[in-house]
gemmi code that builds the backbone of each chain (N, CA, C; Angstrom):
import gemmi

chains = {
    "A": [
        ("MET", (131.295, 44.756, 166.199), (130.174, 44.371, 167.050), (128.873, 44.365, 166.239)),
        ("LEU", (128.562, 45.536, 165.659), (127.321, 45.640, 164.916), (127.455, 45.048, 163.524)),
        ("GLY", (128.687, 44.793, 163.056), (128.881, 44.171, 161.758), (128.292, 42.778, 161.732)),
        ("ARG", (128.593, 42.006, 162.772), (128.070, 40.649, 162.859), (126.548, 40.673, 163.063)),
        ("GLY", (126.105, 41.618, 163.885), (124.671, 41.763, 164.111), (123.939, 42.155, 162.842)),
        ("GLY", (124.570, 43.050, 162.057), (123.966, 43.463, 160.787), (123.865, 42.298, 159.820)),
        ("ARG", (124.903, 41.459, 159.801), (124.868, 40.281, 158.917), (123.732, 39.339, 159.313)),
        ("LEU", (123.521, 39.215, 160.634), (122.433, 38.347, 161.109), (121.080, 38.862, 160.639)),
        ("LEU", (120.882, 40.175, 160.752), (119.610, 40.756, 160.306), (119.425, 40.562, 158.802)),
        ("ARG", (120.544, 40.703, 158.065), (120.463, 40.508, 156.609), (120.080, 39.064, 156.270)),
        ("ARG", (120.601, 38.126, 157.090), (120.285, 36.711, 156.851), (118.790, 36.452, 157.004)),
        ("VAL", (118.165, 37.158, 157.960), (116.718, 36.992, 158.156), (115.968, 37.461, 156.910)),
        ("VAL", (116.430, 38.593, 156.366), (115.780, 39.110, 155.150), (115.986, 38.140, 153.992)),
        ("GLN", (117.202, 37.581, 153.918), (117.526, 36.692, 152.790), (116.819, 35.337, 152.871)),
        ("LEU", (116.230, 35.041, 154.041), (115.546, 33.746, 154.164), (114.355, 33.649, 153.209)),
        ("ARG", (113.772, 34.798, 152.856), (112.620, 34.873, 151.936), (111.548, 33.855, 152.352)),
        ("LEU", (110.878, 34.150, 153.447), (109.905, 33.212, 154.004), (108.798, 32.924, 152.996)),
        ("PRO", (108.625, 31.657, 152.586), (107.590, 31.336, 151.594), (106.200, 31.499, 152.200)),
        ("ALA", (105.287, 32.037, 151.404), (103.935, 32.279, 151.908), (103.199, 30.959, 152.138)),
        ("ASP", (103.398, 30.017, 151.228), (102.671, 28.753, 151.326), (103.676, 27.608, 151.413)),
        ("LEU", (103.788, 27.036, 152.604), (104.783, 25.969, 152.790), (104.373, 24.677, 152.093)),
        ("SER", (103.065, 24.519, 151.848), (102.615, 23.255, 151.254), (103.130, 23.091, 149.824)),
        ("ARG", (103.579, 24.206, 149.245), (104.114, 24.108, 147.882), (105.551, 23.595, 147.854)),
        ("LEU", (106.183, 23.614, 149.019), (107.576, 23.156, 149.076), (107.614, 21.632, 149.132)),
        ("GLY", (108.647, 21.090, 148.516), (108.870, 19.663, 148.639), (109.434, 19.358, 150.022)),
        ("ASN", (109.435, 18.050, 150.376), (109.912, 17.685, 151.712), (111.361, 18.105, 151.938)),
        ("ARG", (112.178, 17.880, 150.928), (113.602, 18.223, 151.060), (113.787, 19.729, 151.240)),
        ("GLU", (113.036, 20.470, 150.454), (113.129, 21.944, 150.563), (112.611, 22.429, 151.912)),
        ("LEU", (111.533, 21.781, 152.368), (110.947, 22.176, 153.658), (111.944, 21.927, 154.792)),
        ("LEU", (112.601, 20.772, 154.743), (113.595, 20.469, 155.783), (114.756, 21.461, 155.730)),
        ("ALA", (115.208, 21.766, 154.517), (116.329, 22.707, 154.372), (115.932, 24.090, 154.862)),
        ("HIS", (114.707, 24.481, 154.558), (114.227, 25.789, 155.019), (114.171, 25.831, 156.550)),
        ("GLY", (113.651, 24.772, 157.144), (113.585, 24.701, 158.608), (114.965, 24.761, 159.237)),
        ("ASP", (115.924, 24.081, 158.605), (117.294, 24.097, 159.131), (117.899, 25.497, 159.054)),
        ("ARG", (117.609, 26.190, 157.958), (118.146, 27.557, 157.807), (117.554, 28.489, 158.863)),
        ("VAL", (116.240, 28.345, 159.073), (115.580, 29.204, 160.067), (116.166, 28.925, 161.453)),
        ("ARG", (116.334, 27.646, 161.768), (116.864, 27.276, 163.081), (118.303, 27.778, 163.250)),
        ("ALA", (119.096, 27.623, 162.195), (120.501, 28.071, 162.273), (120.567, 29.586, 162.479)),
        ("THR", (119.677, 30.322, 161.817), (119.674, 31.790, 161.982), (119.291, 32.153, 163.407)),
        ("ARG", (118.269, 31.474, 163.940), (117.869, 31.763, 165.318), (119.004, 31.446, 166.296)),
        ("GLN", (119.694, 30.327, 166.036), (120.815, 29.980, 166.916), (121.943, 31.004, 166.806)),
        ("GLY", (122.090, 31.577, 165.610), (123.080, 32.649, 165.437), (122.750, 33.846, 166.316)),
        ("PHE", (121.473, 34.190, 166.371), (121.029, 35.274, 167.251), (121.295, 34.921, 168.714)),
        ("GLU", (121.031, 33.660, 169.065), (121.254, 33.218, 170.456), (122.707, 33.408, 170.848)),
        ("ARG", (123.592, 32.963, 169.943), (125.031, 33.068, 170.240), (125.444, 34.531, 170.351)),
        ("TYR", (124.930, 35.342, 169.436), (125.348, 36.755, 169.407), (124.837, 37.522, 170.624)),
        ("VAL", (123.558, 37.301, 170.964), (122.970, 38.048, 172.083), (123.585, 37.605, 173.406)),
        ("SER", (123.905, 36.304, 173.512), (124.453, 35.832, 174.786), (125.930, 36.183, 174.949)),
        ("SER", (126.622, 36.476, 173.838), (128.043, 36.835, 173.967), (128.149, 38.259, 174.504)),
        ("ARG", (129.051, 38.478, 175.420), (129.155, 39.778, 176.078), (130.237, 40.646, 175.462)),
        ("ARG", (130.882, 40.136, 174.404), (132.003, 40.899, 173.837), (131.558, 42.234, 173.265)),
        ("GLY", (130.319, 42.255, 172.764), (129.816, 43.464, 172.118), (129.803, 44.667, 173.030)),
        ("GLY", (129.587, 44.420, 174.324), (129.454, 45.540, 175.245), (130.761, 45.996, 175.870)),
        ("LEU", (131.853, 45.314, 175.548), (133.118, 45.606, 176.241), (133.615, 47.020, 175.964)),
        ("LEU", (133.610, 47.410, 174.688), (134.102, 48.737, 174.318), (133.249, 49.821, 174.968)),
        ("ARG", (131.935, 49.611, 174.931), (131.038, 50.605, 175.511), (131.247, 50.727, 177.017)),
        ("ARG", (131.429, 49.584, 177.679), (131.630, 49.619, 179.129), (132.950, 50.297, 179.478)),
        ("LEU", (133.962, 50.013, 178.672), (135.272, 50.634, 178.914), (135.179, 52.149, 178.758)),
        ("LEU", (134.499, 52.571, 177.698), (134.332, 54.013, 177.451), (133.495, 54.666, 178.559)),
        ("ALA", (132.447, 53.983, 178.977), (131.593, 54.537, 180.035), (132.369, 54.659, 181.333)),
        ("PHE", (133.209, 53.657, 181.625), (134.020, 53.705, 182.843), (135.011, 54.868, 182.776)),
        ("THR", (135.639, 55.047, 181.596), (136.564, 56.167, 181.417), (135.846, 57.489, 181.623)),
        ("GLY", (134.655, 57.615, 181.025), (133.873, 58.837, 181.161), (133.496, 59.108, 182.603)),
        ("ALA", (133.100, 58.035, 183.317), (132.716, 58.206, 184.723), (133.925, 58.641, 185.561)),
        ("ALA", (135.081, 58.034, 185.274), (136.296, 58.391, 186.026), (136.672, 59.857, 185.769)),
        ("CYS", (136.595, 60.279, 184.526), (136.934, 61.666, 184.182), (135.931, 62.632, 184.826)),
        ("THR", (134.651, 62.244, 184.849), (133.635, 63.085, 185.489), (133.939, 63.223, 186.980)),
        ("LEU", (134.344, 62.115, 187.576), (134.667, 62.139, 189.015), (135.836, 63.076, 189.289)),
        ("VAL", (136.881, 62.964, 188.456), (138.065, 63.824, 188.649), (137.687, 65.291, 188.438)),
        ("GLY", (136.918, 65.550, 187.363), (136.482, 66.925, 187.095), (135.621, 67.473, 188.219)),
        ("GLY", (134.712, 66.629, 188.732), (133.844, 67.047, 189.833), (134.628, 67.326, 191.104)),
        ("LEU", (135.608, 66.477, 191.378), (136.445, 66.690, 192.575), (137.230, 67.996, 192.459)),
        ("ASP", (137.743, 68.242, 191.272), (138.502, 69.472, 191.034), (137.610, 70.697, 191.247)),
        ("LEU", (136.386, 70.595, 190.747), (135.440, 71.697, 190.900), (135.081, 71.901, 192.375)),
        ("ALA", (134.843, 70.775, 193.070), (134.520, 70.863, 194.495), (135.677, 71.506, 195.260)),
        ("TRP", (136.897, 71.159, 194.859), (138.093, 71.731, 195.495), (138.104, 73.250, 195.302)),
        ("GLN", (137.744, 73.659, 194.091), (137.680, 75.103, 193.816), (136.567, 75.768, 194.616)),
        ("LEU", (135.413, 75.087, 194.711), (134.271, 75.646, 195.441), (134.588, 75.794, 196.928)),
        ("LEU", (135.411, 74.888, 197.443), (135.734, 74.921, 198.872), (136.705, 76.052, 199.223)),
        ("GLY", (137.181, 76.737, 198.225), (137.977, 77.915, 198.559), (139.293, 78.051, 197.829)),
        ("ASP", (139.889, 76.890, 197.479), (141.165, 76.983, 196.793), (140.896, 77.160, 195.301)),
        ("ARG", (140.955, 78.367, 194.805), (140.566, 78.664, 193.425), (141.474, 77.982, 192.392)),
        ("SER", (142.645, 77.560, 192.823), (143.557, 76.946, 191.852), (143.130, 75.522, 191.504)),
        ("GLY", (142.323, 74.897, 192.371), (141.840, 73.551, 192.092), (142.885, 72.483, 192.357)),
        ("LEU", (142.478, 71.243, 192.166), (143.377, 70.107, 192.398), (144.391, 69.962, 191.277)),
        ("LEU", (143.900, 70.165, 190.070), (144.732, 69.934, 188.882), (145.149, 71.251, 188.248)),
        ("ASP", (146.197, 71.166, 187.466), (146.565, 72.284, 186.606), (145.402, 72.523, 185.632)),
        ("PRO", (145.021, 73.783, 185.369), (143.861, 74.041, 184.506), (143.928, 73.332, 183.150)),
        ("ARG", (145.127, 73.196, 182.586), (145.224, 72.530, 181.290), (144.856, 71.044, 181.421)),
        ("TRP", (145.332, 70.429, 182.536), (144.999, 69.030, 182.777), (143.510, 68.875, 183.070)),
        ("ASP", (142.993, 69.858, 183.790), (141.564, 69.838, 184.113), (140.738, 69.819, 182.820)),
        ("ALA", (141.110, 70.720, 181.892), (140.386, 70.790, 180.617), (140.548, 69.487, 179.835)),
        ("ALA", (141.774, 68.927, 179.858), (142.008, 67.690, 179.106), (141.177, 66.539, 179.679)),
        ("VAL", (141.091, 66.491, 181.015), (140.347, 65.399, 181.659), (138.860, 65.504, 181.334)),
        ("THR", (138.313, 66.726, 181.470), (136.880, 66.869, 181.191), (136.582, 66.645, 179.707)),
        ("MET", (137.513, 67.063, 178.848), (137.337, 66.833, 177.409), (137.349, 65.338, 177.110)),
        ("ALA", (138.299, 64.611, 177.719), (138.370, 63.160, 177.505), (137.086, 62.500, 178.002)),
        ("GLY", (136.607, 62.953, 179.145), (135.366, 62.403, 179.691), (134.194, 62.653, 178.772)),
        ("PHE", (134.145, 63.866, 178.229), (133.043, 64.211, 177.319), (133.083, 63.336, 176.070)),
        ("LEU", (134.273, 63.206, 175.494), (134.377, 62.396, 174.268), (134.028, 60.934, 174.538)),
        ("ALA", (134.507, 60.420, 175.692), (134.219, 59.012, 176.025), (132.716, 58.802, 176.207)),
        ("LEU", (132.077, 59.707, 176.928), (130.637, 59.543, 177.173), (129.827, 59.740, 175.893)),
        ("LEU", (130.269, 60.688, 175.074), (129.558, 60.924, 173.806), (129.647, 59.691, 172.905)),
        ("THR", (130.865, 59.098, 172.833), (131.030, 57.891, 172.012), (130.180, 56.751, 172.563)),
        ("THR", (130.167, 56.613, 173.890), (129.350, 55.562, 174.509), (127.882, 55.745, 174.141)),
        ("TRP", (127.435, 56.980, 174.213), (126.028, 57.267, 173.915), (125.701, 56.947, 172.458)),
        ("LEU", (126.613, 57.330, 171.555), (126.361, 57.071, 170.131), (126.356, 55.572, 169.831)),
        ("LEU", (127.324, 54.845, 170.433), (127.349, 53.389, 170.246), (126.091, 52.756, 170.831)),
        ("GLY", (125.658, 53.307, 171.973), (124.434, 52.801, 172.607), (123.216, 53.011, 171.730)),
        ("LEU", (123.177, 54.149, 171.049), (122.050, 54.406, 170.127), (122.000, 53.336, 169.036)),
        ("ALA", (123.194, 53.047, 168.472), (123.253, 52.044, 167.399), (122.846, 50.671, 167.934)),
        ("LEU", (123.335, 50.338, 169.113), (123.021, 49.024, 169.683), (121.538, 48.909, 170.002)),
        ("ARG", (120.964, 49.995, 170.511), (119.543, 49.986, 170.851), (118.688, 49.812, 169.589)),
        ("ARG", (119.098, 50.482, 168.541), (118.370, 50.344, 167.276), (118.448, 48.905, 166.773)),
        ("TRP", (119.669, 48.326, 166.879), (119.831, 46.943, 166.426), (118.963, 46.002, 167.256)),
        ("LEU", (118.943, 46.196, 168.563), (118.169, 45.311, 169.430), (116.678, 45.380, 169.103)),
        ("ARG", (116.189, 46.596, 168.807), (114.773, 46.740, 168.461), (114.451, 45.966, 167.182)),
        ("ARG", (115.370, 46.100, 166.210), (115.145, 45.363, 164.957), (115.284, 43.858, 165.205)),
        ("ALA", (116.213, 43.487, 166.072), (116.431, 42.065, 166.359), (115.203, 41.448, 167.019)),
        ("LEU", (114.503, 42.216, 167.867), (113.294, 41.673, 168.506), (112.263, 41.282, 167.453)),
        ("GLY", (112.103, 42.140, 166.458), (111.170, 41.827, 165.378), (111.626, 40.607, 164.596)),
        ("ALA", (112.955, 40.534, 164.350), (113.492, 39.404, 163.587), (113.333, 38.102, 164.368)),
        ("ILE", (113.547, 38.168, 165.681), (113.424, 36.961, 166.515), (111.979, 36.453, 166.493)),
        ("ASP", (111.035, 37.381, 166.578), (109.622, 36.991, 166.515), (109.301, 36.333, 165.177)),
        ("ALA", (109.823, 36.944, 164.104), (109.557, 36.387, 162.773), (110.157, 34.980, 162.653)),
        ("LEU", (111.376, 34.809, 163.188), (112.022, 33.492, 163.121), (111.254, 32.465, 163.947)),
        ("ALA", (110.796, 32.888, 165.136), (110.063, 31.952, 166.001), (108.761, 31.518, 165.331)),
        ("ASP", (108.060, 32.489, 164.740), (106.800, 32.158, 164.061), (107.044, 31.228, 162.872)),
        ("GLU", (108.111, 31.529, 162.107), (108.420, 30.703, 160.943), (108.819, 29.293, 161.369)),
        ("GLN", (109.579, 29.218, 162.455), (109.991, 27.901, 162.963), (108.765, 27.061, 163.338)),
        ("MET", (107.801, 27.706, 164.003), (106.569, 26.998, 164.382), (105.810, 26.530, 163.147)),
        ("ARG", (105.750, 27.419, 162.158), (105.025, 27.100, 160.931), (105.657, 25.892, 160.232)),
        ("VAL", (107.004, 25.909, 160.156), (107.706, 24.807, 159.480), (107.534, 23.513, 160.271)),
        ("ASP", (107.708, 23.597, 161.598), (107.570, 22.388, 162.425), (106.170, 21.796, 162.303)),
        ("ASP", (105.163, 22.677, 162.327), (103.774, 22.202, 162.196), (103.553, 21.520, 160.845)),
        ("GLU", (104.115, 22.120, 159.799), (103.959, 21.546, 158.450), (104.638, 20.175, 158.378)),
        ("ILE", (105.815, 20.077, 158.981), (106.538, 18.794, 158.968), (105.739, 17.732, 159.720)),
        ("GLN", (105.244, 18.103, 160.893), (104.470, 17.140, 161.683), (103.210, 16.715, 160.930)),
        ("ALA", (102.572, 17.689, 160.270), (101.357, 17.365, 159.510), (101.676, 16.377, 158.383)),
        ("ARG", (102.791, 16.581, 157.718), (103.168, 15.671, 156.625), (103.499, 14.284, 157.166)),
        ("LEU", (104.161, 14.271, 158.320), (104.518, 12.980, 158.908), (103.269, 12.199, 159.311)),
        ("LEU", (102.254, 12.931, 159.770), (101.015, 12.272, 160.193), (100.116, 11.953, 159.003)),
        ("GLY", (100.550, 12.399, 157.832), (99.795, 12.081, 156.627), (98.589, 12.972, 156.416)),
        ("HIS", (98.566, 14.111, 157.130), (97.434, 15.008, 156.929), (97.496, 15.708, 155.580)),
        ("ARG", (98.703, 15.872, 155.099), (98.848, 16.573, 153.830), (99.884, 15.824, 152.975)),
        ("HIS", (99.634, 15.699, 151.769), (100.599, 14.999, 150.927), (101.295, 15.988, 150.014)),
        ("ALA", (102.462, 16.361, 150.376), (103.216, 17.299, 149.556), (104.031, 16.545, 148.532)),
        ("PRO", (104.253, 17.149, 147.392), (105.050, 16.469, 146.363), (106.492, 16.278, 146.815)),
        ("ARG", (107.071, 15.130, 146.571), (108.478, 14.891, 146.911), (109.323, 15.242, 145.704)),
        ("ARG", (110.322, 16.071, 145.958), (111.158, 16.460, 144.821), (112.559, 15.908, 144.991)),
    ],
    "B": [
        ("MET", (99.890, 20.379, 173.711), (99.812, 21.744, 174.253), (99.637, 22.747, 173.115)),
        ("PRO", (98.680, 23.667, 173.210), (98.508, 24.637, 172.119), (99.700, 25.576, 172.023)),
        ("ARG", (100.053, 25.898, 170.805), (101.220, 26.769, 170.622), (100.750, 28.135, 170.183)),
        ("GLN", (101.251, 29.119, 170.896), (100.811, 30.481, 170.602), (101.868, 31.223, 169.806)),
        ("LYS", (101.392, 32.063, 168.893), (102.322, 32.913, 168.152), (102.689, 34.111, 169.005)),
        ("SER", (103.937, 34.565, 168.890), (104.355, 35.706, 169.696), (103.602, 36.961, 169.248)),
        ("SER", (103.272, 37.783, 170.214), (102.460, 38.957, 169.919), (103.352, 40.152, 169.588)),
        ("ASP", (102.799, 41.028, 168.755), (103.534, 42.250, 168.424), (103.318, 43.344, 169.458)),
        ("LYS", (102.398, 43.059, 170.404), (102.090, 44.075, 171.402), (103.320, 44.430, 172.244)),
        ("ASP", (104.073, 43.385, 172.628), (105.249, 43.619, 173.466), (106.253, 44.507, 172.753)),
        ("VAL", (106.459, 44.219, 171.474), (107.412, 45.008, 170.688), (106.957, 46.459, 170.620)),
        ("ALA", (105.661, 46.651, 170.371), (105.132, 48.014, 170.275), (105.306, 48.755, 171.595)),
        ("ALA", (105.069, 48.057, 172.702), (105.218, 48.688, 174.017), (106.660, 49.098, 174.252)),
        ("LEU", (107.585, 48.218, 173.861), (109.004, 48.546, 174.044), (109.392, 49.737, 173.184)),
        ("ARG", (108.907, 49.750, 171.964), (109.231, 50.857, 171.067), (108.748, 52.165, 171.665)),
        ("PHE", (107.546, 52.118, 172.278), (106.980, 53.333, 172.832), (107.799, 53.796, 174.041)),
        ("SER", (108.107, 52.867, 174.922), (108.766, 53.278, 176.160), (110.216, 53.711, 175.925)),
        ("PHE", (110.833, 53.198, 174.857), (112.225, 53.557, 174.599), (112.342, 54.600, 173.490)),
        ("ASN", (111.293, 55.355, 173.326), (111.334, 56.373, 172.291), (112.386, 57.431, 172.629)),
        ("HIS", (112.982, 57.994, 171.595), (114.035, 58.983, 171.833), (113.454, 60.275, 172.383)),
        ("ASN", (114.218, 60.889, 173.269), (113.838, 62.198, 173.754), (114.625, 63.243, 172.961)),
        ("PRO", (113.941, 64.086, 172.169), (114.681, 65.051, 171.334), (115.464, 66.057, 172.162)),
        ("TRP", (115.034, 66.316, 173.404), (115.762, 67.268, 174.252), (117.150, 66.745, 174.607)),
        ("ASP", (117.258, 65.421, 174.750), (118.573, 64.821, 175.031), (119.536, 65.138, 173.893)),
        ("ARG", (119.047, 64.948, 172.678), (119.900, 65.200, 171.510), (120.269, 66.673, 171.410)),
        ("ALA", (119.269, 67.526, 171.684), (119.538, 68.963, 171.606), (120.587, 69.371, 172.636)),
        ("ALA", (120.449, 68.853, 173.849), (121.397, 69.219, 174.903), (122.806, 68.727, 174.571)),
        ("ILE", (122.891, 67.525, 174.012), (124.207, 66.996, 173.627), (124.804, 67.850, 172.519)),
        ("ALA", (123.969, 68.277, 171.590), (124.463, 69.124, 170.496), (125.002, 70.449, 171.054)),
        ("VAL", (124.286, 71.026, 172.028), (124.743, 72.284, 172.633), (126.082, 72.075, 173.351)),
        ("LEU", (126.139, 70.970, 174.092), (127.374, 70.658, 174.835), (128.556, 70.460, 173.873)),
        ("ALA", (128.301, 69.702, 172.809), (129.370, 69.461, 171.830), (129.780, 70.763, 171.157)),
        ("GLY", (128.777, 71.609, 170.855), (129.085, 72.906, 170.252), (129.944, 73.764, 171.170)),
        ("GLY", (129.619, 73.740, 172.450), (130.415, 74.483, 173.433), (131.864, 74.028, 173.463)),
        ("TRP", (132.043, 72.707, 173.410), (133.407, 72.168, 173.421), (134.166, 72.570, 172.159)),
        ("ILE", (133.482, 72.488, 171.040), (134.136, 72.850, 169.779), (134.527, 74.323, 169.803)),
        ("TYR", (133.633, 75.150, 170.354), (133.938, 76.581, 170.464), (135.200, 76.798, 171.291)),
        ("PHE", (135.279, 76.089, 172.415), (136.446, 76.261, 173.269), (137.722, 75.775, 172.599)),
        ("LEU", (137.563, 74.698, 171.824), (138.741, 74.163, 171.128), (139.244, 75.147, 170.076)),
        ("ILE", (138.290, 75.733, 169.333), (138.685, 76.614, 168.234), (139.073, 77.994, 168.760)),
        ("ALA", (138.192, 78.564, 169.592), (138.398, 79.960, 170.012), (139.440, 80.104, 171.111)),
        ("GLY", (139.561, 79.094, 171.939), (140.448, 79.310, 173.084), (141.459, 78.221, 173.304)),
        ("SER", (141.919, 77.587, 172.233), (142.831, 76.461, 172.410), (144.111, 76.873, 173.125)),
        ("SER", (144.513, 78.095, 172.969), (145.787, 78.478, 173.600), (145.598, 79.274, 174.893)),
        ("SER", (144.541, 80.077, 174.942), (144.469, 80.964, 176.101), (143.335, 80.654, 177.076)),
        ("VAL", (142.215, 80.192, 176.569), (141.046, 80.089, 177.450), (141.267, 79.107, 178.593)),
        ("PHE", (141.919, 77.989, 178.273), (142.087, 76.975, 179.300), (143.272, 77.252, 180.225)),
        ("ARG", (143.973, 78.300, 179.993), (145.164, 78.554, 180.799), (144.810, 79.250, 182.112)),
        ("SER", (145.243, 78.682, 183.160), (145.114, 79.191, 184.535), (143.834, 80.016, 184.760)),
        ("ASP", (143.980, 81.295, 185.018), (142.841, 82.104, 185.431), (141.935, 82.502, 184.272)),
        ("ALA", (142.361, 82.188, 183.039), (141.559, 82.612, 181.892), (140.228, 81.848, 181.826)),
        ("VAL", (140.208, 80.643, 182.419), (138.965, 79.875, 182.387), (138.016, 80.428, 183.443)),
        ("PRO", (136.907, 80.963, 183.014), (135.966, 81.476, 184.015), (135.434, 80.316, 184.863)),
        ("PHE", (135.215, 80.589, 186.094), (134.780, 79.551, 187.023), (133.442, 78.957, 186.587)),
        ("VAL", (132.594, 79.840, 186.072), (131.259, 79.371, 185.698), (131.310, 78.364, 184.540)),
        ("VAL", (132.326, 78.533, 183.675), (132.466, 77.596, 182.550), (132.787, 76.201, 183.082)),
        ("SER", (133.665, 76.149, 184.095), (133.993, 74.849, 184.690), (132.752, 74.209, 185.288)),
        ("VAL", (131.945, 75.020, 185.949), (130.722, 74.488, 186.564), (129.798, 73.916, 185.496)),
        ("VAL", (129.628, 74.674, 184.416), (128.729, 74.230, 183.344), (129.250, 72.942, 182.703)),
        ("LEU", (130.567, 72.897, 182.462), (131.140, 71.718, 181.801), (131.009, 70.472, 182.673)),
        ("VAL", (131.310, 70.619, 183.948), (131.215, 69.452, 184.837), (129.754, 69.040, 185.012)),
        ("ALA", (128.851, 70.036, 185.124), (127.419, 69.702, 185.227), (126.957, 68.973, 183.964)),
        ("GLY", (127.444, 69.436, 182.796), (127.102, 68.767, 181.536), (127.616, 67.342, 181.500)),
        ("LEU", (128.817, 67.137, 182.026), (129.394, 65.784, 182.062), (128.563, 64.871, 182.953)),
        ("ILE", (128.163, 65.395, 184.109), (127.367, 64.584, 185.041), (126.020, 64.226, 184.407)),
        ("TRP", (125.419, 65.188, 183.728), (124.147, 64.921, 183.054), (124.321, 63.865, 181.961)),
        ("LEU", (125.423, 63.996, 181.188), (125.693, 63.042, 180.108), (125.923, 61.637, 180.676)),
        ("LEU", (126.600, 61.589, 181.817), (126.832, 60.299, 182.475), (125.497, 59.669, 182.878)),
        ("GLY", (124.604, 60.494, 183.408), (123.278, 59.997, 183.768), (122.519, 59.484, 182.553)),
        ("LEU", (122.653, 60.190, 181.447), (121.982, 59.792, 180.204), (122.512, 58.435, 179.725)),
        ("VAL", (123.842, 58.286, 179.804), (124.453, 57.024, 179.377), (123.995, 55.879, 180.285)),
        ("MET", (123.894, 56.162, 181.587), (123.455, 55.113, 182.515), (122.000, 54.722, 182.247)),
        ("LYS", (121.172, 55.713, 181.944), (119.770, 55.422, 181.623), (119.683, 54.578, 180.341)),
        ("GLN", (120.526, 54.958, 179.366), (120.554, 54.209, 178.105), (121.022, 52.769, 178.344)),
        ("GLU", (122.004, 52.632, 179.235), (122.521, 51.291, 179.554), (121.403, 50.410, 180.129)),
        ("ALA", (120.569, 51.016, 180.986), (119.448, 50.264, 181.570), (118.462, 49.845, 180.477)),
        ("GLU", (118.194, 50.732, 179.531), (117.277, 50.416, 178.431), (117.834, 49.278, 177.575)),
        ("ILE", (119.148, 49.373, 177.291), (119.778, 48.331, 176.472), (119.734, 46.989, 177.203)),
        ("GLY", (119.979, 47.034, 178.508), (119.911, 45.805, 179.300), (118.521, 45.183, 179.244)),
        ("ALA", (117.488, 46.044, 179.325), (116.112, 45.538, 179.275), (115.811, 44.932, 177.907)),
        ("LEU", (116.269, 45.612, 176.844), (116.025, 45.100, 175.488), (116.759, 43.779, 175.263)),
        ("ALA", (118.021, 43.717, 175.732), (118.799, 42.482, 175.555), (118.161, 41.342, 176.354)),
        ("GLY", (117.664, 41.655, 177.550), (116.982, 40.636, 178.352), (115.728, 40.141, 177.657)),
        ("GLU", (115.005, 41.067, 177.067), (113.783, 40.699, 176.327), (114.146, 39.796, 175.142)),
        ("ALA", (115.229, 40.171, 174.434), (115.656, 39.359, 173.279), (116.066, 37.959, 173.730)),
        ("ARG", (116.813, 37.886, 174.824), (117.221, 36.568, 175.343), (115.996, 35.727, 175.724)),
        ("GLY", (115.032, 36.383, 176.395), (113.816, 35.669, 176.803), (113.055, 35.118, 175.612)),
        ("ARG", (112.924, 35.946, 174.568), (112.181, 35.496, 173.385), (112.904, 34.356, 172.684)),
        ("LEU", (114.250, 34.453, 172.648), (115.022, 33.379, 172.013), (114.879, 32.079, 172.801)),
        ("GLU", (114.884, 32.185, 174.126), (114.726, 30.984, 174.957), (113.352, 30.357, 174.745)),
        ("ARG", (112.332, 31.215, 174.695), (110.973, 30.686, 174.494), (110.853, 30.021, 173.119)),
        ("ALA", (111.499, 30.654, 172.121), (111.456, 30.070, 170.772), (112.155, 28.715, 170.755)),
        ("ALA", (113.275, 28.618, 171.482), (114.008, 27.349, 171.520), (113.194, 26.272, 172.232)),
        ("GLU", (112.459, 26.683, 173.263), (111.636, 25.706, 173.995), (110.478, 25.197, 173.147)),
        ("ARG", (109.948, 26.073, 172.282), (108.774, 25.707, 171.495), (109.107, 24.855, 170.275)),
        ("GLU", (110.353, 24.897, 169.833), (110.678, 24.225, 168.567), (110.567, 22.701, 168.691)),
        ("ARG", (110.135, 22.086, 167.610), (110.011, 20.625, 167.564), (110.689, 20.136, 166.293)),
        ("PRO", (112.002, 20.145, 166.254), (112.675, 19.746, 165.012), (112.482, 18.246, 164.761)),
        ("PRO", (112.385, 17.838, 163.498), (112.221, 16.402, 163.206), (113.493, 15.645, 163.552)),
        ("ASN", (113.327, 14.457, 164.115), (114.511, 13.649, 164.420), (114.999, 12.950, 163.149)),
        ("GLU", (116.070, 12.164, 163.291), (116.688, 11.546, 162.113), (115.727, 10.610, 161.388)),
        ("GLU", (114.983, 9.844, 162.193), (114.062, 8.892, 161.593), (112.971, 9.622, 160.790)),
        ("GLN", (112.467, 10.701, 161.396), (111.429, 11.475, 160.705), (111.980, 12.109, 159.426)),
        ("ARG", (113.239, 12.545, 159.502), (113.866, 13.121, 158.306), (113.945, 12.087, 157.186)),
        ("ARG", (114.402, 10.886, 157.573), (114.516, 9.814, 156.561), (113.156, 9.504, 155.953)),
        ("GLN", (112.140, 9.497, 156.848), (110.781, 9.211, 156.397), (110.310, 10.255, 155.387)),
        ("LEU", (110.611, 11.520, 155.694), (110.195, 12.603, 154.797), (110.937, 12.551, 153.469)),
        ("LEU", (112.230, 12.188, 153.555), (113.041, 12.175, 152.339), (112.834, 10.901, 151.529)),
        ("GLY", (112.120, 9.938, 152.147), (111.790, 8.712, 151.416), (112.958, 7.764, 151.289)),
        ("ASP", (113.942, 7.878, 152.209), (115.111, 6.978, 152.150), (114.781, 5.609, 152.768)),
    ],
}
model = gemmi.Model(1)
for chain_id, residues in chains.items():
    chain = gemmi.Chain(chain_id)
    for i, (resn, *xyz) in enumerate(residues, 1):
        res = gemmi.Residue()
        res.name, res.seqid = resn, gemmi.SeqId(i, " ")
        for name, pos in zip(("N", "CA", "C"), xyz):
            atom = gemmi.Atom()
            atom.name, atom.element = name, gemmi.Element(name[0])
            atom.pos, atom.b_iso = gemmi.Position(*pos), 0.0
            res.add_atom(atom)
        chain.add_residue(res)
    model.add_chain(chain)
structure = gemmi.Structure()
structure.add_model(model)
structure.setup_entities()
């Protein structure tokens, strides 16, 4: 999940945004614009795909189910039957499984949240760069600036 | 239509509101430590029938419920961040003005 996301972030770094676009030739400018657009579209595809959250949702559901069973068992004990609903060993196993599932969900969520925060910055940078490239292309087409053709 | 650059203010606001709470981490560490203690110290006897003190069950289940709440809160934060990312990507796609084929040919001098 985060492997593909990490590669996307690395691609943004590897774009090496040129400070002065007017120094680029037309061919280079077009290629740069295409790369920026392709990277942004990669983010679009990745963010809109829901596969990344499947494992986390499954783990969270498991954790919630185990919490429910553990809570019911405890309520059963509180209501008077000290033996509880489940055998104590099963009770411990269920609550342990719930704890591990929720802990893993939380840790994966931390990683995903960190990635999303970094992705927001990357998306802004890509959007700004895309505007800059598009403006430069339009300016060249209108003849406002004459860049060297390579 | 004038084109505006995206502001960093929104990002800063999100960073602030989704800042980590160190108490959450501390509580999880305590909970995990408790579980490890039970695994090591009482793997054979503590969990057996009456050996488990009632209060331990209460604490463990309360910890699980709290952890579940934490995960749900985190899920809401992630949903908000993902929604923000989708919104920014959509706005970026709407703003883009890629050159068409004719303009490309013109630029390349073909």
